[in-house]
C-alpha positions as CSV (number, residue, x, y, z in Angstrom):
1,X,125.9,109.8,50.7
2,X,125.0,106.2,50.4
3,X,121.8,106.8,48.4
4,X,123.1,109.0,45.6
5,X,122.9,106.4,42.9
6,X,120.0,104.7,41.2
7,X,119.2,101.0,40.9
8,X,116.4,98.6,40.3
9,X,114.7,96.7,43.2
10,X,112.1,94.1,42.5
11,X,109.1,93.9,44.9
12,X,107.8,90.4,44.7
13,X,104.4,90.5,43.1
14,X,103.8,86.8,43.3
15,X,101.3,86.7,46.2
16,X,98.8,84.5,47.8
17,X,95.5,83.9,46.0
18,X,92.6,86.1,46.8
19,X,91.2,85.0,50.2
20,X,93.6,82.0,49.9
21,X,95.7,80.7,52.8
22,X,98.6,79.2,50.8
23,X,100.1,78.8,47.4
24,X,102.5,76.2,46.1
25,X,104.8,76.8,43.2
26,X,107.2,74.6,41.1
27,X,109.9,76.3,39.0
28,X,112.5,75.0,36.6
29,X,115.1,77.4,35.2
30,X,117.9,76.9,32.7
31,X,120.9,79.1,32.3
32,X,123.6,80.7,34.5
33,X,121.5,83.4,36.1
34,X,119.7,84.2,39.3
35,X,116.9,86.7,40.1
36,X,116.5,90.2,41.5
37,X,116.8,90.9,45.2
38,X,113.2,91.0,46.4
39,X,110.9,90.5,49.4
40,X,107.2,89.7,50.1
41,X,104.8,90.1,52.9
42,X,104.2,86.5,53.7
43,X,106.3,83.4,54.6
44,X,108.0,81.1,52.1
45,X,109.5,77.7,52.2
46,X,112.0,77.0,49.5
47,X,112.8,73.3,48.8
48,X,115.6,72.7,46.3
49,X,115.2,69.8,43.8
50,X,118.6,70.4,42.2
51,X,122.0,71.3,43.5
52,X,124.7,73.9,42.8
53,X,122.5,76.9,43.6
54,X,123.7,80.0,45.6
55,X,120.9,81.8,47.5
56,X,121.1,84.9,49.7
57,X,118.7,85.8,52.6
58,X,119.6,89.2,54.1
59,X,123.4,89.0,54.7
60,X,123.8,85.3,54.6
61,X,124.6,83.1,51.6
62,X,123.5,79.5,51.3
63,X,124.9,76.8,49.0
64,X,121.9,74.7,48.1
65,X,122.2,71.0,47.4
66,X,119.4,68.6,46.4
67,X,116.9,68.6,49.3
68,X,118.1,71.8,50.8
69,X,115.3,73.7,52.6
70,X,115.2,77.5,53.4
71,X,112.8,79.4,55.5
72,X,112.1,83.0,54.4
73,X,110.1,85.2,56.7
74,X,108.1,88.3,55.7
75,X,110.0,91.4,54.5
76,X,113.4,89.6,54.3
77,X,115.4,90.5,51.3
78,X,116.4,87.4,49.3
79,X,117.4,86.2,45.9
80,X,118.7,83.3,43.9
81,X,122.2,84.5,43.1
82,X,123.4,81.9,40.6
83,X,122.6,78.5,39.1
84,X,126.1,77.2,38.8
85,X,125.4,74.2,36.7
86,X,122.9,76.0,34.5
87,X,119.8,74.2,35.9
88,X,117.7,75.1,38.9
89,X,114.6,73.2,40.0
90,X,112.7,74.0,43.2
91,X,109.3,73.8,44.8
92,X,108.0,76.2,47.3
93,X,105.2,77.0,49.7
94,X,103.9,80.5,50.4
95,X,101.5,81.2,53.4
96,X,100.7,83.8,56.0
97,X,100.7,83.7,59.8
98,X,96.9,83.2,59.9
99,X,97.3,79.8,58.4
100,X,99.8,78.7,61.0
101,X,97.5,80.1,63.8
102,X,94.5,78.2,62.4
103,X,96.4,74.9,62.3
104,X,98.1,75.3,65.7
105,X,96.6,74.1,69.0
106,X,97.2,75.1,72.6
107,X,99.7,72.2,72.9
108,X,101.4,72.6,69.6
109,X,102.4,76.1,68.3
110,X,103.4,75.6,64.6
111,X,104.8,79.2,64.6
112,X,107.8,78.0,66.7
113,X,110.2,77.3,63.8
114,X,109.4,80.7,62.2
115,X,110.2,82.8,65.3
116,X,113.2,84.9,64.1
117,X,113.7,86.1,67.7
118,X,114.4,82.6,68.9
119,X,118.2,81.8,69.3
120,X,117.4,78.5,67.6
121,X,115.9,80.0,64.5
122,X,117.7,79.0,61.3
123,X,117.0,79.9,57.7
124,X,118.6,76.8,56.4
125,X,117.5,73.4,57.7
126,X,119.5,70.2,57.5
127,X,117.3,67.2,56.5
128,X,117.8,63.5,56.6
129,X,117.0,61.5,53.5
130,X,113.7,60.3,55.1
131,X,112.7,63.9,56.0
132,X,113.5,65.1,52.5
133,X,111.2,62.4,50.9
134,X,108.4,63.1,53.4
135,X,108.5,66.9,52.9
136,X,108.7,66.6,49.1
137,X,105.7,64.2,48.9
138,X,103.7,66.6,51.1
139,X,104.6,69.6,48.9
140,X,103.8,67.6,45.8
141,X,100.5,66.5,47.3
142,X,99.6,70.2,48.1
143,X,100.5,71.1,44.5
144,X,98.1,68.5,43.2
145,X,95.3,69.7,45.4
146,X,95.9,73.3,44.4
147,X,95.6,72.4,40.7
148,X,92.4,70.3,41.1
149,X,89.0,70.5,42.8
150,X,88.5,67.0,44.0
151,X,86.2,65.6,46.7
152,X,87.4,66.6,50.2
153,X,89.9,69.2,48.8
154,X,89.8,71.5,51.9
155,X,90.1,68.6,54.4
156,X,93.0,67.1,52.4
157,X,94.8,70.4,52.3
158,X,94.5,71.0,56.0
159,X,95.7,67.5,56.7
160,X,98.8,67.8,54.5
161,X,99.6,71.3,55.7
162,X,99.4,70.2,59.3
163,X,101.7,67.2,58.6
164,X,104.1,69.5,56.8
165,X,104.4,72.1,59.5
166,X,104.6,69.5,62.3
167,X,107.5,67.8,60.5
168,X,109.2,71.1,59.8
169,X,109.1,72.0,63.5
170,X,110.6,68.6,64.4
171,X,113.4,69.2,61.9
172,X,113.9,72.7,63.4
173,X,114.2,71.3,66.9
174,X,116.7,68.7,65.8
175,X,118.7,71.4,63.9
176,X,118.9,73.6,67.0
177,X,122.0,71.8,68.2
178,X,123.9,72.5,65.0
179,X,126.1,75.6,65.5
180,X,127.9,77.6,62.8
181,X,130.9,79.8,63.5
182,X,130.9,83.2,61.7
183,X,134.0,84.7,60.1
184,X,135.0,88.3,61.0
185,X,133.8,89.7,57.7
186,X,130.3,88.2,58.2
187,X,130.2,89.6,61.7
188,X,131.1,93.0,60.4
189,X,128.4,93.0,57.7
190,X,125.8,91.9,60.2
191,X,126.7,94.7,62.4
192,X,126.4,97.2,59.5
193,X,123.0,95.7,58.6
194,X,121.8,96.0,62.2
195,X,123.0,99.6,62.3
196,X,121.1,100.4,59.1
197,X,118.0,98.8,60.4
198,X,118.0,101.1,63.5
199,X,119.2,104.3,61.8
200,X,117.8,104.2,58.3
201,X,116.1,107.6,58.9
202,X,119.5,109.2,59.4
203,X,121.8,110.5,56.7
204,X,124.4,107.6,56.7
205,X,127.6,107.8,54.7
206,X,130.5,105.4,54.2
207,X,132.5,107.8,56.3
208,X,130.0,107.4,59.1
209,X,130.3,103.6,58.9
210,X,134.1,103.8,58.8
211,X,134.1,105.8,62.0
212,X,131.5,103.6,63.7
213,X,133.1,100.3,63.0
214,X,136.8,101.2,62.8
215,X,137.1,99.6,59.4
216,X,138.0,101.4,56.1
217,X,135.1,102.4,53.9
218,X,136.7,100.4,51.1
219,X,136.7,97.2,53.1
220,X,133.2,97.7,54.3
221,X,132.0,98.1,50.7
222,X,134.0,95.1,49.6
223,X,132.8,92.8,52.4
224,X,129.2,94.0,52.2
225,X,129.0,93.7,48.4
226,X,130.5,90.2,48.5
227,X,128.2,88.9,51.2
228,X,125.0,90.7,50.5
229,X,125.3,91.0,46.8
230,X,124.8,94.8,46.7
231,X,126.8,97.7,48.0
232,X,125.7,99.5,51.2
233,X,124.0,102.5,49.6
234,X,121.7,100.2,47.6
235,X,120.7,98.1,50.6
236,X,120.1,101.2,52.7
237,X,117.7,102.5,50.0
238,X,115.9,99.1,50.0
239,X,115.4,99.4,53.8
240,X,114.0,102.9,53.4
241,X,111.6,102.0,50.7
242,X,110.5,98.9,52.5
243,X,109.7,100.9,55.6
244,X,108.0,103.6,53.5
245,X,105.7,101.0,52.0
246,X,104.7,99.8,55.4
247,X,104.1,103.3,56.8
248,X,101.9,104.3,53.8
249,X,99.9,101.1,54.4
250,X,99.3,102.2,58.0
251,X,98.0,105.6,56.9
252,X,101.0,107.9,57.3
253,X,101.0,110.8,54.9
254,X,103.5,110.5,52.0
255,X,105.3,113.8,53.0
256,X,105.7,112.5,56.6
257,X,106.9,109.1,55.4
258,X,109.6,110.7,53.2
259,X,111.0,112.4,56.3
260,X,110.7,109.4,58.6
261,X,112.5,107.2,56.1
262,X,115.5,109.4,55.6
263,X,114.9,110.9,52.2
264,X,116.5,114.3,51.7
265,X,113.7,115.7,49.7
266,X,110.2,114.5,48.6
267,X,111.0,114.5,44.8
268,X,113.8,112.0,45.4
269,X,111.4,109.8,47.5
270,X,108.7,110.2,44.8
271,X,111.0,109.1,42.0
272,X,112.5,106.1,44.0
273,X,109.1,104.9,45.1
274,X,107.4,105.1,41.7
275,X,110.3,103.3,40.1
276,X,109.9,100.3,42.4
277,X,106.2,100.1,43.0
278,X,104.8,101.5,39.8
279,X,102.8,104.3,41.3
280,X,103.3,107.5,43.3
281,X,103.5,107.4,47.1
282,X,100.2,109.4,47.2
283,X,98.4,106.9,45.0
284,X,99.7,104.0,47.0
285,X,98.6,105.8,50.2
286,X,95.1,106.5,48.8
287,X,94.7,102.9,47.6
288,X,95.3,101.5,51.0
289,X,93.3,104.2,52.7
290,X,90.3,103.3,50.6
291,X,90.8,99.6,51.1
292,X,91.1,100.1,54.8
């Protein structure tokens, strides 16, 4: 089976401030390393201040240059794979859908560029030099407001956030005409990912994928690992745990969640869940039941 081996998955614990609408961060890393595959329950804008970085979102890899901008939506698996010149500097913005809704108007829907169902949606946006400077100064301004409590802080934040999202949507509209051709290996991996998303509750094996897609299990594993960064069994387990977390939050019982998410027995589900989230499925369920 695809889930017979163990691994470590990092759930992103960097979250929005309590009752906060957004959080800005600025990171500088040295050394040839990336970070663990992870996800979070809010949106994130990733703006690269240095080049030669390789970043993965779901099954797609992006080579980041200075001024590259990525859009990451909730529950998408992503990671910084490698800092190829040993230095990575980036600034980012985290926020939830409520912020976008509060800043939008009936004539201007700021959620537009984050709609993954739109054929025009893109994780990576191509920016002009002017757009890079404008977006950077807005992010830097938000970072300064976050770290201080000056007069008019709330109003200044809303103004800069509105400008930022308006500009981002304009960039997205301009980028809609840019088309990228997929290679056959990428198309295969996306098909496998889609299949896993729909059938994660089933017992999926490499043999099943081989029969389904008429490609050898060895090539599927090779292509999948190269593009996604992890072999199929690890990614399938991630999908199952992600859905388990969401079901427990909604009030489904741990025993039922284990079945619905494709775990062969509860002890296996218990062990996997506790390793990732630091508590048992029952405790996680009870915490959210109490909070709800």
